[in-house]
LOGURO-849635 format. One record per residue (C-alpha): x, y, z. Coordinates in steps of 0.2 Angstrom, whole numbers, padded with zeros to 4 digits, always signed. Example, Ala and Ser with C-alpha at 12.3 -4.5 7.8 and 13.67 -1.06 7.14 Angstrom:
+0062-0022+0039
+0068-0005+0036
END
This chain:
+0578+0726+0514
+0571+0726+0531
+0574+0711+0543
+0555+0705+0541
+0556+0705+0522
+0573+0696+0523
+0565+0683+0535
+0550+0680+0523
+0561+0678+0508
+0572+0665+0517
+0556+0656+0522
+0550+0656+0504
+0567+0650+0497
+0567+0636+0510
+0550+0630+0506
+0553+0630+0487
+0569+0621+0488
+0563+0603+0493
+0548+0605+0480
+0560+0609+0466
+0572+0595+0471
+0557+0583+0472
+0551+0589+0455
+0569+0588+0447
+0571+0570+0454
+0554+0565+0447
+0558+0572+0430
+0574+0563+0430
+0566+0547+0434
+0553+0549+0420
+0567+0553+0408
+0577+0538+0414
+0563+0526+0412
+0560+0532+0395
+0578+0527+0391
+0577+0511+0402
+0559+0505+0404
+0554+0494+0418
+0551+0475+0416
+0539+0472+0430
+0539+0454+0437
+0521+0453+0442
+0504+0460+0437
+0487+0451+0440
+0477+0459+0427
+0471+0443+0420
+0463+0438+0436
+0456+0455+0439
+0447+0453+0422
+0441+0436+0427
+0434+0442+0443
+0424+0455+0433
+0417+0442+0422
+0431+0438+0410
+0426+0449+0396
+0442+0454+0389
+0434+0461+0373
+0424+0473+0384
+0438+0478+0395
+0445+0494+0388
+0462+0498+0394
+0462+0514+0384
+0447+0520+0395
+0442+0519+0413
+0443+0501+0421
+0442+0495+0439
+0458+0492+0448
+0475+0499+0445
+0481+0495+0427
+0477+0504+0411
+0486+0509+0396
+0489+0527+0401
+0495+0521+0418
+0507+0508+0411
+0514+0522+0399
+0516+0535+0413
+0524+0522+0424
+0538+0518+0412
+0533+0500+0409
+0542+0492+0395
+0540+0474+0399
+0527+0464+0409
+0526+0447+0416
+0507+0445+0417
+0503+0433+0431
+0491+0419+0426
+0487+0416+0444
+0474+0404+0450
+0470+0401+0469
+0476+0385+0477
+0460+0382+0487
+0452+0366+0489
+0436+0372+0480
+0447+0377+0465
+0455+0360+0465
+0439+0352+0464
+0435+0362+0448
+0452+0357+0441
+0468+0367+0443
+0474+0363+0426
+0457+0368+0418
+0457+0385+0427
+0475+0388+0423
+0471+0385+0404
+0456+0398+0406
+0468+0410+0414
+0481+0408+0400
+0466+0410+0388
+0462+0427+0396
+0480+0433+0396
+0482+0428+0377
+0466+0437+0373
+0473+0453+0381
+0488+0452+0370
+0477+0448+0355
+0466+0463+0358
+0481+0475+0359
+0494+0468+0347
+0503+0484+0344
+0505+0487+0363
+0508+0470+0370
+0518+0459+0359
+0521+0441+0366
+0540+0440+0369
+0547+0423+0374
+0565+0427+0374
+0576+0441+0381
+0581+0446+0363
+0562+0448+0359
+0559+0458+0374
+0573+0470+0370
+0567+0472+0352
+0549+0475+0358
+0555+0489+0370
+0566+0497+0357
+0550+0499+0347
+0541+0507+0362
+0530+0492+0365
+0527+0483+0381
+0535+0466+0380
+0523+0453+0387
+0525+0436+0394
+0516+0425+0407
+0520+0419+0424
+0511+0404+0432
+0508+0408+0451
+0508+0391+0460
+0514+0374+0456
+0497+0367+0460
+0493+0372+0443
+0503+0357+0435
+0493+0344+0445
+0509+0335+0448
+0512+0333+0430
+0528+0338+0421
+0519+0336+0404
+0507+0350+0410
+0522+0360+0415
+0529+0358+0397
+0513+0363+0390
+0512+0379+0400
+0529+0384+0394
+0523+0381+0376
+0508+0393+0380
+0520+0407+0385
+0524+0404+0404
+0541+0410+0407
+0541+0407+0426
+0532+0397+0438
+0530+0401+0457
+0533+0384+0465
+0518+0387+0477
+0505+0400+0481
+0498+0403+0498
+0495+0384+0501
+0508+0370+0501
+0506+0358+0487
+0510+0340+0486
+0529+0343+0483
+0533+0360+0490
+0529+0370+0506
+0522+0388+0505
+0528+0402+0516
+0523+0399+0534
+0520+0381+0532
+0530+0365+0534
+0522+0349+0527
+0537+0342+0518
+0552+0351+0526
+0555+0359+0509
+0555+0351+0492
+0551+0333+0490
+0560+0322+0477
+0547+0326+0464
+0548+0344+0468
+0567+0343+0464
+0562+0335+0447
+0550+0350+0444
+0565+0362+0446
+0576+0352+0435
+0563+0351+0421
+0560+0370+0423
+0579+0373+0420
+0578+0361+0405
+0564+0371+0398
+0571+0388+0401
+0556+0392+0413
+0562+0403+0428
+0561+0396+0445
+0551+0409+0455
+0553+0407+0474
+0540+0420+0480
+0527+0412+0491
+0538+0397+0496
+0545+0393+0513
+0564+0396+0517
+0567+0378+0516
+0560+0377+0499
+0571+0392+0494
+0586+0383+0500
+0582+0367+0492
+0578+0375+0475
+0595+0384+0476
+0603+0368+0479
+0595+0360+0464
+0594+0373+0451
+0607+0376+0437
+0599+0393+0432
+0597+0409+0441
+0581+0410+0451
+0569+0425+0454
+0557+0431+0467
+0544+0439+0456
+0536+0449+0470
+0545+0449+0487
+0554+0460+0499
+0568+0459+0512
+0563+0450+0528
+0576+0459+0538
+0567+0475+0535
+0549+0469+0536
+0548+0451+0544
+0534+0445+0534
+0533+0427+0529
+0533+0432+0511
+0549+0441+0512
+0567+0434+0509
+0579+0431+0523
+0596+0438+0522
+0604+0420+0522
+0594+0417+0506
+0599+0434+0499
+0617+0429+0500
+0614+0413+0491
+0604+0423+0477
+0620+0433+0474
+0630+0417+0472
+0616+0410+0461
+0615+0425+0450
+0596+0427+0453
+0586+0443+0456
+0573+0448+0470
+0559+0459+0462
+0553+0471+0475
+0534+0472+0478
+0523+0487+0482
+0512+0477+0494
+0510+0487+0510
+0511+0472+0521
+0528+0467+0514
+0534+0484+0515
+0529+0493+0531
+0543+0493+0545
+0529+0492+0558
+0523+0475+0552
+0532+0465+0567
+0523+0475+0580
+0506+0474+0571
+0509+0455+0568
+0513+0452+0587
+0496+0459+0591
+0487+0449+0578
+0496+0433+0584
+0489+0436+0601
+0471+0440+0594
+0470+0424+0583
+0476+0412+0596
+0478+0394+0590
+0471+0398+0572
+0486+0396+0560
+0490+0403+0543
+0480+0393+0530
+0468+0386+0542
+0449+0388+0543
+0445+0404+0553
+0462+0413+0549
+0455+0425+0536
+0440+0429+0547
+0452+0433+0561
+0463+0444+0550
+0448+0454+0544
+0441+0456+0562
+0458+0462+0568
+0462+0473+0554
+0445+0482+0556
+0451+0488+0573
+0470+0488+0570
+0474+0494+0552
+0491+0489+0546
+0502+0505+0547
+0505+0512+0529
+0522+0511+0521
+0530+0525+0511
+0540+0526+0495
+0555+0528+0506
+0551+0511+0515
+0551+0502+0498
+0567+0510+0494
+0574+0504+0510
+0570+0486+0505
+0579+0489+0489
+0594+0496+0497
+0595+0482+0510
+0594+0469+0496
+0608+0478+0488
+0618+0479+0504
+0617+0460+0505
+0617+0454+0487
+0622+0468+0477
+0615+0479+0463
+0615+0465+0451
+0601+0456+0460
+0587+0468+0462
+0572+0471+0451
+0554+0477+0452
+0538+0466+0454
+0525+0478+0460
+0511+0464+0462
+0497+0476+0456
+0481+0465+0458
+0466+0477+0458
+0466+0481+0476
+0474+0498+0479
+0470+0497+0498
+0482+0483+0500
+0496+0493+0492
+0509+0506+0498
+0497+0521+0496
+0509+0531+0485
+0513+0516+0474
+0496+0509+0471
+0494+0511+0452
+0503+0508+0436
+0508+0526+0435
+0517+0527+0451
+0534+0518+0447
+0543+0534+0444
+0540+0540+0462
+0551+0525+0468
+0565+0529+0455
+0565+0547+0460
+0568+0542+0478
+0582+0531+0473
+0589+0546+0462
+0589+0557+0478
+0598+0543+0487
+0612+0544+0474
+0609+0528+0464
+0618+0530+0447
+0610+0528+0430
+0618+0511+0428
+0612+0505+0444
+0594+0511+0440
+0595+0503+0423
+0600+0486+0430
+0585+0488+0443
+0573+0493+0429
+0577+0479+0417
+0595+0474+0415
+0595+0461+0429
+0580+0452+0424
+0586+0452+0406
+0602+0444+0411
+0593+0431+0421
+0582+0426+0406
+0598+0425+0395
+0607+0414+0407
+0592+0403+0409
+0590+0402+0390
+0608+0396+0389
+0606+0383+0403
+0591+0377+0394
+0600+0375+0377
+0614+0365+0385
+0602+0354+0395
+0591+0351+0379
+0607+0346+0370
+0610+0332+0383
+0593+0326+0387
+0575+0325+0382
+0559+0328+0393
+0559+0323+0411
+0548+0308+0413
+0547+0308+0432
+0530+0305+0439
+0522+0309+0455
+0520+0294+0466
END
């Protein structure tokens, strides 16, 4: 064989090896997720349907629908369980309409989705029920309230949401409420006394305390109060991407002690390592207009039009997972993609329900074991749910409903 032909063959082999390796890892990821399906912490499909008119019956998940979530995608993505977010905005305009009214409407939409696809989406209120549904090849379904404003300062409303299927509540959304501070805000210095009672009643019910969207002070206050593991249903590592929605290392260390789980999101802003530099430019551009104030969204839109946020990669999201593992351990990570019908806001390679195997393939390439990947996919969140159920049973044996009121 002449030297030119030898060189061409070597180039061909080198070009084929990464592709073969990538294909092998992706095939392995799909096989692993068939065995260990993902329980995802956050999908906003009920709100996406509401924004398109709320016609659940006309929204065909077996066909083509707007956004990022359909049945084929969920199956290709290896989803075996889903917390469907019953998100409602915390805006003043929504409050005037009635947060509780809108929350009930969102629970109605979510329940109608399950009713439309009973063979695909069984409601599963316990860890055992989730495992039974996944063993049957179905997508175990339960709900997550996104924002404590939805209870309108009523523990009675909290209890009713639990009865309607909510198995976690995010203590705030993007605005502080009367008893807890949102990320980037400081109205109360953390949780108020009533906020602590909310956490205690969530423990008694068996409703997971979700600390995505809250300030670090609220994270720490909730960890001081809770008797059950907490979750972050869709947050990343602040040390990797210093976004206000991400979890500081000091809190990650406490999550390890608490037994909780951080469910990593695919939102681009939470994931890109270039966020700090981009945010510094935006901070100079927006001047005195702070997060949550009038004019902030307009400033963000104007700045982003000229300075798009750099796009994160699958490798960047894997870096977040590995950082959380480095600080808290493999028992304290999960997946909460936060698919919400806006692919432009997501990591480009992780913008649809079918994309989860790409992340697991990257972790396989990095040497994660099957056991570690299984815990990431579903084992850790199932453990958290079981512990919370045990705490609730013990508390309910000791005391009745919390009668605290907001003063």
